[in-house]
C-alpha positions as a Markdown table, in Angstrom:
| # | Residue | x | y | z |
|---|---|---|---|---|
| 1 | Met | 34.0 | 149.6 | 19.0 |
| 2 | Asp | 30.7 | 150.5 | 17.4 |
| 3 | Ala | 28.6 | 150.1 | 20.4 |
| 4 | Thr | 26.5 | 153.0 | 21.4 |
| 5 | Thr | 24.5 | 151.4 | 24.1 |
| 6 | Val | 25.5 | 149.0 | 27.0 |
| 7 | Ala | 22.9 | 147.0 | 28.7 |
| 8 | Val | 23.9 | 145.6 | 32.2 |
| 9 | Asp | 22.1 | 143.1 | 34.1 |
| 10 | Leu | 23.5 | 143.6 | 37.7 |
| 11 | Ala | 23.9 | 140.8 | 40.0 |
| 12 | Lys | 26.0 | 139.9 | 43.3 |
| 13 | Asp | 28.9 | 138.4 | 41.4 |
| 14 | Ile | 28.5 | 138.0 | 37.7 |
| 15 | Phe | 27.2 | 140.8 | 35.4 |
| 16 | Glu | 25.7 | 140.0 | 32.0 |
| 17 | Val | 26.6 | 142.9 | 29.5 |
| 18 | Ala | 25.1 | 143.3 | 26.1 |
| 19 | Leu | 26.5 | 145.7 | 23.6 |
| 20 | Ala | 24.2 | 147.1 | 20.9 |
| 21 | Asn | 24.9 | 149.5 | 17.8 |
| 22 | Arg | 23.0 | 152.7 | 16.9 |
| 23 | Ala | 20.3 | 150.5 | 15.1 |
| 24 | Gly | 19.7 | 148.4 | 18.4 |
| 25 | Arg | 21.3 | 145.3 | 17.2 |
| 26 | Ile | 23.3 | 143.4 | 19.7 |
| 27 | Ile | 26.9 | 143.0 | 18.5 |
| 28 | Asp | 28.6 | 141.7 | 21.5 |
| 29 | Arg | 28.1 | 140.0 | 24.9 |
| 30 | Lys | 30.0 | 139.7 | 28.0 |
| 31 | Arg | 29.9 | 138.0 | 31.3 |
| 32 | Leu | 32.1 | 139.9 | 33.8 |
| 33 | Ser | 32.9 | 139.9 | 37.5 |
| 34 | Ala | 32.5 | 143.1 | 39.4 |
| 35 | Ala | 36.2 | 143.8 | 39.2 |
| 36 | Gln | 36.2 | 143.1 | 35.4 |
| 37 | Phe | 33.1 | 145.1 | 34.9 |
| 38 | Glu | 34.8 | 148.2 | 36.6 |
| 39 | Arg | 37.6 | 147.8 | 34.3 |
| 40 | Phe | 35.3 | 147.5 | 31.3 |
| 41 | Ile | 33.7 | 150.8 | 32.2 |
| 42 | Asp | 37.0 | 152.6 | 31.8 |
| 43 | Thr | 37.2 | 151.4 | 28.3 |
| 44 | Leu | 34.0 | 152.9 | 27.2 |
| 45 | Ala | 34.0 | 156.1 | 25.2 |
| 46 | Ala | 32.5 | 159.1 | 26.8 |
| 47 | Gly | 28.7 | 159.7 | 26.1 |
| 48 | Thr | 28.1 | 156.0 | 25.6 |
| 49 | Gly | 24.7 | 155.1 | 27.0 |
| 50 | Val | 24.5 | 152.5 | 29.9 |
| 51 | Val | 21.1 | 151.2 | 30.9 |
| 52 | Met | 20.5 | 149.2 | 34.0 |
| 53 | Glu | 17.6 | 148.2 | 36.3 |
| 54 | Ala | 17.0 | 150.4 | 39.3 |
| 55 | Cys | 17.9 | 147.6 | 41.8 |
| 56 | Ala | 20.5 | 146.9 | 44.4 |
| 57 | Thr | 23.8 | 148.5 | 43.8 |
| 58 | Ala | 22.5 | 150.2 | 40.7 |
| 59 | His | 23.0 | 153.7 | 42.1 |
| 60 | Tyr | 26.6 | 153.0 | 42.9 |
| 61 | Trp | 27.3 | 151.8 | 39.5 |
| 62 | Gly | 25.4 | 154.6 | 38.0 |
| 63 | Arg | 27.6 | 157.1 | 39.9 |
| 64 | Arg | 30.7 | 155.2 | 38.7 |
| 65 | Cys | 29.5 | 155.4 | 35.2 |
| 66 | Gln | 28.6 | 159.0 | 35.4 |
| 67 | Asn | 32.1 | 159.9 | 36.6 |
| 68 | Arg | 33.4 | 158.4 | 33.4 |
| 69 | Gly | 31.1 | 160.5 | 31.4 |
| 70 | Leu | 28.7 | 157.9 | 30.4 |
| 71 | Ala | 25.0 | 158.5 | 29.9 |
| 72 | Val | 23.3 | 156.4 | 32.5 |
| 73 | Gln | 19.7 | 155.4 | 32.4 |
| 74 | Leu | 18.1 | 153.4 | 35.4 |
| 75 | Leu | 14.8 | 151.7 | 34.4 |
| 76 | Pro | 12.3 | 150.5 | 36.9 |
| 77 | Pro | 12.4 | 146.7 | 37.1 |
| 78 | Gln | 8.5 | 146.3 | 36.9 |
| 79 | Tyr | 8.5 | 148.2 | 33.5 |
| 80 | Val | 11.4 | 145.9 | 32.2 |
| 81 | Arg | 10.0 | 142.7 | 33.2 |
| 82 | Pro | 7.3 | 142.7 | 30.3 |
| 83 | Tyr | 10.1 | 142.8 | 27.7 |
| 84 | Val | 11.7 | 139.5 | 28.9 |
| 85 | Arg | 11.0 | 136.9 | 26.2 |
| 86 | Arg | 10.4 | 133.3 | 27.0 |
| 87 | Asn | 12.7 | 132.1 | 30.0 |
| 88 | Lys | 14.1 | 134.6 | 32.3 |
| 89 | Thr | 17.8 | 134.5 | 32.2 |
| 90 | Asp | 20.6 | 137.0 | 32.5 |
| 91 | Arg | 21.0 | 137.1 | 28.8 |
| 92 | Thr | 17.3 | 137.8 | 28.2 |
| 93 | Asp | 17.2 | 140.4 | 31.0 |
| 94 | Ala | 20.0 | 142.3 | 29.2 |
| 95 | Glu | 18.1 | 142.1 | 26.0 |
| 96 | Ala | 14.8 | 143.3 | 27.8 |
| 97 | Leu | 16.8 | 146.4 | 29.0 |
| 98 | Leu | 17.7 | 147.3 | 25.4 |
| 99 | Glu | 14.0 | 146.9 | 24.4 |
| 100 | Ala | 12.6 | 148.9 | 27.3 |
| 101 | Arg | 15.1 | 151.6 | 26.6 |
| 102 | Arg | 13.5 | 152.2 | 23.3 |
| 103 | Cys | 10.2 | 153.0 | 24.8 |
| 104 | Gly | 10.0 | 156.7 | 25.3 |
| 105 | Glu | 7.2 | 156.4 | 27.8 |
| 106 | Ile | 9.3 | 154.7 | 30.5 |
| 107 | Arg | 11.0 | 157.3 | 32.6 |
| 108 | Pro | 14.4 | 156.6 | 34.0 |
| 109 | Val | 15.0 | 156.7 | 37.7 |
| 110 | Pro | 17.5 | 159.5 | 38.7 |
| 111 | Val | 20.8 | 158.2 | 40.0 |
| 112 | Lys | 21.0 | 159.0 | 43.9 |
| 113 | Thr | 23.8 | 160.9 | 45.5 |
| 114 | Val | 25.9 | 159.5 | 48.2 |
| 115 | Glu | 24.3 | 161.8 | 50.6 |
| 116 | Gln | 20.9 | 160.6 | 49.7 |
| 117 | Gln | 21.7 | 157.1 | 50.1 |
| 118 | Thr | 23.4 | 157.9 | 53.5 |
| 119 | Leu | 20.1 | 159.6 | 54.6 |
| 120 | Leu | 18.0 | 156.7 | 53.5 |
| 121 | Ala | 20.3 | 154.2 | 55.4 |
| 122 | Leu | 19.5 | 156.0 | 58.5 |
| 123 | His | 15.8 | 155.6 | 57.9 |
| 124 | Arg | 16.3 | 151.9 | 57.0 |
| 125 | Val | 18.2 | 151.0 | 60.0 |
| 126 | Arg | 15.7 | 153.0 | 62.2 |
| 127 | Arg | 12.8 | 151.1 | 60.7 |
| 128 | His | 14.5 | 147.8 | 61.3 |
| 129 | Trp | 15.3 | 148.8 | 64.9 |
| 130 | Gln | 11.7 | 149.8 | 65.5 |
| 131 | Ala | 10.5 | 146.4 | 64.2 |
| 132 | Asp | 13.0 | 144.7 | 66.5 |
| 133 | Arg | 11.7 | 146.7 | 69.5 |
| 134 | Thr | 8.1 | 145.9 | 68.8 |
| 135 | Ala | 8.9 | 142.2 | 68.3 |
| 136 | Arg | 10.6 | 141.8 | 71.7 |
| 137 | Ile | 7.6 | 143.7 | 73.5 |
| 138 | Asn | 5.1 | 141.3 | 71.8 |
| 139 | Thr | 7.3 | 138.3 | 72.9 |
| 140 | Met | 7.3 | 139.6 | 76.5 |
| 141 | Arg | 3.6 | 140.1 | 76.3 |
| 142 | Gly | 3.0 | 136.6 | 75.0 |
| 143 | Leu | 5.1 | 134.9 | 77.5 |
| 144 | Leu | 3.5 | 136.7 | 80.4 |
| 145 | Arg | 0.1 | 135.9 | 79.0 |
| 146 | Glu | 0.9 | 132.1 | 78.9 |
| 147 | His | 1.5 | 132.4 | 82.8 |
| 148 | Gly | -1.8 | 134.3 | 83.3 |
| 149 | Leu | -0.4 | 137.7 | 83.4 |
| 150 | Pro | -2.1 | 139.7 | 80.5 |
| 151 | Ile | -0.7 | 143.1 | 79.7 |
| 152 | Ala | -2.7 | 145.9 | 78.2 |
| 153 | Ile | -1.9 | 147.0 | 74.5 |
| 154 | Gly | 0.6 | 149.7 | 73.9 |
| 155 | Ala | 4.3 | 149.8 | 74.0 |
| 156 | Arg | 4.5 | 152.5 | 76.7 |
| 157 | Thr | 1.9 | 150.4 | 78.9 |
| 158 | Ala | 4.0 | 147.2 | 78.6 |
| 159 | Leu | 7.3 | 148.8 | 79.4 |
| 160 | Lys | 5.8 | 150.3 | 82.4 |
| 161 | Arg | 4.0 | 147.3 | 83.5 |
| 162 | Ile | 6.5 | 144.4 | 82.8 |
| 163 | Pro | 9.3 | 145.8 | 85.2 |
| 164 | Ala | 6.9 | 146.1 | 88.1 |
| 165 | Leu | 5.9 | 142.5 | 87.5 |
| 166 | Leu | 9.5 | 141.3 | 87.5 |
| 167 | Glu | 10.2 | 143.2 | 90.8 |
| 168 | Asp | 7.1 | 141.8 | 92.5 |
| 169 | Ala | 8.3 | 138.6 | 94.2 |
| 170 | Thr | 4.8 | 137.4 | 94.8 |
| 171 | Val | 3.9 | 137.1 | 91.1 |
| 172 | Ala | 3.9 | 133.4 | 90.2 |
| 173 | Leu | 6.5 | 133.4 | 87.4 |
| 174 | Pro | 9.1 | 130.8 | 86.9 |
| 175 | Asp | 12.7 | 132.1 | 87.6 |
| 176 | Leu | 13.8 | 131.1 | 84.0 |
| 177 | Val | 11.0 | 133.0 | 82.3 |
| 178 | Arg | 11.6 | 135.9 | 84.7 |
| 179 | His | 15.3 | 136.0 | 83.6 |
| 180 | Leu | 14.4 | 135.8 | 79.9 |
| 181 | Ile | 12.0 | 138.6 | 80.2 |
| 182 | Ala | 14.6 | 140.7 | 82.0 |
| 183 | Val | 17.1 | 140.0 | 79.1 |
| 184 | Leu | 14.4 | 141.1 | 76.6 |
| 185 | Leu | 13.9 | 144.4 | 78.5 |
| 186 | Asp | 17.6 | 145.2 | 78.4 |
| 187 | Glu | 17.5 | 144.6 | 74.7 |
| 188 | Val | 14.6 | 146.8 | 74.3 |
| 189 | Ala | 16.4 | 149.6 | 76.3 |
| 190 | Ala | 19.4 | 149.2 | 74.2 |
| 191 | Leu | 17.3 | 149.5 | 70.9 |
| 192 | Glu | 15.7 | 152.7 | 72.4 |
| 193 | Arg | 19.0 | 154.2 | 73.0 |
| 194 | Arg | 20.0 | 153.5 | 69.4 |
| 195 | Leu | 16.7 | 154.9 | 68.0 |
| 196 | Ala | 17.2 | 158.1 | 70.1 |
| 197 | Ala | 20.7 | 158.4 | 68.6 |
| 198 | Val | 19.4 | 157.9 | 65.0 |
| 199 | Asp | 16.6 | 160.5 | 65.9 |
| 200 | Gln | 19.1 | 163.0 | 66.8 |
| 201 | Gln | 21.2 | 162.6 | 63.6 |
| 202 | Leu | 18.0 | 163.1 | 61.6 |
| 203 | Ala | 17.0 | 166.1 | 63.5 |
| 204 | Arg | 20.4 | 167.7 | 63.0 |
| 205 | Ile | 20.2 | 167.0 | 59.3 |
| 206 | Ala | 16.7 | 168.4 | 59.1 |
| 207 | Arg | 17.9 | 171.5 | 60.7 |
| 208 | Glu | 20.7 | 172.0 | 58.5 |
| 209 | His | 19.1 | 171.0 | 55.1 |
| 210 | Pro | 17.3 | 174.0 | 53.4 |
| 211 | Ile | 14.8 | 171.8 | 51.5 |
| 212 | Ala | 14.1 | 169.8 | 54.7 |
| 213 | Gln | 13.5 | 173.1 | 56.7 |
| 214 | Arg | 11.1 | 174.3 | 53.9 |
| 215 | Leu | 9.2 | 171.0 | 53.9 |
| 216 | Gln | 8.7 | 171.1 | 57.7 |
| 217 | Gln | 6.4 | 174.2 | 57.2 |
| 218 | Val | 3.8 | 172.0 | 55.6 |
| 219 | Pro | 1.3 | 170.6 | 58.2 |
| 220 | Gly | 1.8 | 166.8 | 59.0 |
| 221 | Val | 5.5 | 166.9 | 57.8 |
| 222 | Gly | 8.2 | 166.7 | 60.4 |
| 223 | Val | 11.7 | 165.6 | 60.8 |
| 224 | Leu | 11.2 | 161.9 | 59.5 |
| 225 | Thr | 9.0 | 162.8 | 56.6 |
| 226 | Ser | 11.0 | 165.7 | 55.4 |
| 227 | Thr | 14.3 | 163.8 | 55.6 |
| 228 | Ala | 12.8 | 160.7 | 53.9 |
| 229 | Leu | 11.6 | 162.8 | 51.2 |
| 230 | Val | 15.0 | 164.6 | 50.7 |
| 231 | Gly | 16.7 | 161.1 | 50.5 |
| 232 | Thr | 14.1 | 159.6 | 48.2 |
| 233 | Val | 13.3 | 162.4 | 45.6 |
| 234 | Thr | 16.2 | 163.1 | 43.5 |
| 235 | His | 14.8 | 165.8 | 41.2 |
| 236 | Ile | 11.5 | 167.2 | 42.2 |
| 237 | His | 11.4 | 169.1 | 38.7 |
| 238 | Ala | 11.0 | 165.7 | 37.0 |
| 239 | Phe | 7.4 | 165.9 | 38.2 |
| 240 | Arg | 5.6 | 168.5 | 36.0 |
| 241 | Arg | 2.7 | 169.0 | 38.4 |
| 242 | Gly | 1.7 | 167.9 | 41.9 |
| 243 | Arg | -0.7 | 165.1 | 40.8 |
| 244 | Gln | 2.2 | 163.4 | 39.1 |
| 245 | Phe | 4.1 | 163.5 | 42.4 |
| 246 | Ala | 1.1 | 162.2 | 44.3 |
| 247 | Ser | 0.8 | 159.5 | 41.7 |
| 248 | Trp | 4.5 | 158.5 | 42.1 |
| 249 | Leu | 3.9 | 158.1 | 45.8 |
| 250 | Gly | 0.8 | 155.7 | 45.1 |
| 251 | Leu | -1.7 | 158.2 | 46.5 |
| 252 | Thr | -3.9 | 158.5 | 43.4 |
| 253 | Pro | -6.7 | 155.9 | 42.6 |
| 254 | Arg | -6.3 | 152.9 | 40.7 |
| 255 | Glu | -8.3 | 153.3 | 37.4 |
| 256 | Ser | -10.0 | 150.6 | 35.2 |
| 257 | Ser | -11.7 | 152.4 | 32.4 |
| 258 | Thr | -12.7 | 151.4 | 28.9 |
| 259 | Gly | -15.0 | 153.2 | 26.4 |
| 260 | His | -17.7 | 155.4 | 28.2 |
| 261 | Arg | -17.1 | 153.6 | 31.5 |
| 262 | Arg | -14.7 | 154.9 | 34.0 |
| 263 | Tyr | -14.0 | 153.3 | 37.3 |
| 264 | Leu | -11.7 | 154.8 | 40.0 |
| 265 | Gly | -10.8 | 152.5 | 42.8 |
| 266 | Arg | -8.6 | 152.4 | 45.8 |
| 267 | Ile | -5.4 | 154.0 | 45.7 |
| 268 | Ser | -2.6 | 152.3 | 43.6 |
| 269 | Lys | 0.1 | 152.0 | 46.3 |
| 270 | Gln | 2.7 | 152.1 | 43.5 |
| 271 | Gly | 5.2 | 154.3 | 45.2 |
| 272 | Asp | 7.6 | 154.0 | 48.0 |
| 273 | Val | 5.8 | 152.3 | 51.0 |
| 274 | Tyr | 7.9 | 154.0 | 53.6 |
| 275 | Val | 7.3 | 157.6 | 52.5 |
| 276 | Arg | 3.6 | 157.0 | 51.8 |
| 277 | Cys | 3.4 | 155.5 | 55.3 |
| 278 | Leu | 5.0 | 158.7 | 56.9 |
| 279 | Leu | 2.6 | 160.9 | 54.7 |
| 280 | Thr | -0.4 | 158.9 | 55.8 |
| 281 | His | 0.5 | 159.3 | 59.5 |
| 282 | Gly | 1.1 | 163.0 | 59.0 |
| 283 | Ala | -2.4 | 163.2 | 57.4 |
| 284 | Arg | -4.1 | 161.6 | 60.2 |
| 285 | Ala | -2.6 | 163.9 | 62.7 |
| 286 | Val | -3.5 | 166.9 | 60.4 |
| 287 | Leu | -7.1 | 165.5 | 60.3 |
| 288 | Leu | -7.4 | 164.8 | 64.0 |
| 289 | Thr | -6.1 | 168.4 | 64.8 |
| 290 | Ala | -8.5 | 170.0 | 62.3 |
| 291 | Gln | -11.6 | 168.0 | 63.9 |
| 292 | Arg | -10.4 | 169.0 | 67.4 |
| 293 | Thr | -10.2 | 172.7 | 66.4 |
| 294 | Ser | -13.6 | 172.6 | 64.6 |
| 295 | Arg | -15.2 | 171.5 | 67.9 |
| 296 | Thr | -13.2 | 173.8 | 70.3 |
| 297 | Ala | -12.4 | 177.0 | 68.2 |
| 298 | Pro | -14.0 | 176.8 | 64.6 |
| 299 | His | -12.9 | 180.2 | 64.1 |
| 300 | Arg | -9.3 | 179.3 | 64.2 |
| 301 | Leu | -9.6 | 176.8 | 61.3 |
| 302 | Thr | -7.5 | 177.1 | 58.1 |
| 303 | Arg | -8.8 | 176.7 | 54.6 |
| 304 | Phe | -7.0 | 173.4 | 54.6 |
| 305 | Gln | -8.2 | 172.2 | 57.9 |
| 306 | Gln | -11.9 | 173.2 | 56.9 |
| 307 | Trp | -11.6 | 171.1 | 53.7 |
| 308 | Ala | -10.3 | 168.1 | 55.6 |
| 309 | Val | -13.1 | 168.1 | 58.1 |
| 310 | Thr | -15.7 | 168.6 | 55.2 |
| 311 | Val | -14.4 | 165.5 | 53.4 |
| 312 | Ala | -14.3 | 163.4 | 56.8 |
| 313 | Ala | -17.9 | 164.3 | 57.4 |
| 314 | Lys | -18.9 | 163.3 | 53.9 |
| 315 | Arg | -16.7 | 160.2 | 53.3 |
| 316 | Gly | -15.5 | 159.1 | 56.7 |
| 317 | His | -12.3 | 159.3 | 58.7 |
| 318 | Asn | -10.1 | 156.7 | 56.9 |
| 319 | Ile | -10.9 | 158.0 | 53.3 |
| 320 | Ala | -10.5 | 161.6 | 54.4 |
| 321 | Ala | -7.0 | 160.5 | 55.8 |
| 322 | Ile | -5.8 | 159.5 | 52.5 |
| 323 | Ala | -7.3 | 162.4 | 50.6 |
| 324 | Val | -5.3 | 164.7 | 53.1 |
| 325 | Ala | -2.2 | 162.7 | 52.4 |
| 326 | Asn | -2.7 | 163.2 | 48.7 |
| 327 | Lys | -3.3 | 166.8 | 49.2 |
| 328 | Leu | -0.1 | 167.0 | 51.3 |
| 329 | Ala | 1.9 | 165.4 | 48.5 |
| 330 | Arg | 0.7 | 168.1 | 46.1 |
| 331 | Ile | 1.5 | 170.8 | 48.5 |
| 332 | Ile | 4.9 | 169.4 | 49.1 |
| 333 | Trp | 5.6 | 169.4 | 45.3 |
| 334 | Ala | 4.4 | 173.0 | 45.1 |
| 335 | Val | 6.6 | 174.2 | 48.1 |
| 336 | Trp | 9.6 | 172.3 | 46.8 |
| 337 | His | 9.1 | 173.0 | 43.0 |
| 338 | Phe | 8.6 | 176.8 | 43.4 |
| 339 | Glu | 10.9 | 177.1 | 46.4 |
| 340 | Arg | 8.3 | 179.0 | 48.3 |
| 341 | Asp | 7.3 | 178.9 | 51.9 |
| 342 | Phe | 4.0 | 177.4 | 53.0 |
| 343 | Gln | 1.5 | 179.8 | 54.2 |
| 344 | Ser | -1.9 | 178.7 | 55.8 |
| 345 | Val | -4.9 | 180.8 | 54.9 |
| 346 | Pro | -7.4 | 181.3 | 57.7 |
| 347 | Ile | -11.1 | 180.9 | 56.8 |
| 348 | Ser | -11.7 | 184.5 | 58.0 |
| 349 | Thr | -9.3 | 185.9 | 55.4 |
| 350 | Val | -10.9 | 183.8 | 52.6 |
| 351 | Ala | -14.4 | 185.1 | 53.7 |
| 352 | Ala | -13.1 | 188.7 | 53.6 |
């Protein structure tokens, strides 16, 4: 076979395969089931290039191809889409993969390991259970409000107040609604037990993983953020500098510039939503701690905290929180890339 590159449009059942020669011309096409595709992989010569979109099941098939000695490239789907000509079909998707592969500016997505995908599975399930817990609490709050029993905002307040209302026989609440709310309370309790079990698993992984241990030295980075980063980032050395890492997470400004005019807008939000959310929450905690320290014990401020407080005074709390998240991303890159422990610098040391 003269094919040097194989483009695979992944799907649930049928895979579209396009084989191209060294000149980039398609010499053969195939439509294979998952079982047929697995047998097809075994027929390819070692070193053959395999290009796929970084979508569902791509990392599994990427590892499967790598075990056969094939050169795997996973391309971001949003960069492959512009190469699709005319109508979108499996056939044109495979052709677009071959065209996108020829663009040297499109950086492939590293293939994740089984351990990384397992770690991310814990985070995904935890997030799903959190959403279910919030939905049930809001449902109970809505049902009680319909019967003239408003509950103050906050999950802790609701879970403390609602059981007391159910136990109070003088509360005018239909028996059927009382029973439904009791069932929802049991479901919330079950979800909280599951969340606690997942948190224990993540905490154990964070204690045992050397990179997660080092990342937790950074302010605002705890068990959730450190393990999410370890599961999401395959090769930190793929980022040449901290700004590239912050840009990958969507924490750098969206730019619209031409000629002598340059406009920087809001953050791009192009990266992983979950990791960016965790970093933002961590940045808010760092900023609140810095503001509290500046009021109660300003001599204990670190250089990083002083910078955060100054930005908040000039630009406002929300903009400062995103600026701190951007700074945290750069610090994380430096600590991870250079394999160094994070060390906070007190203001007194800088002044000296």
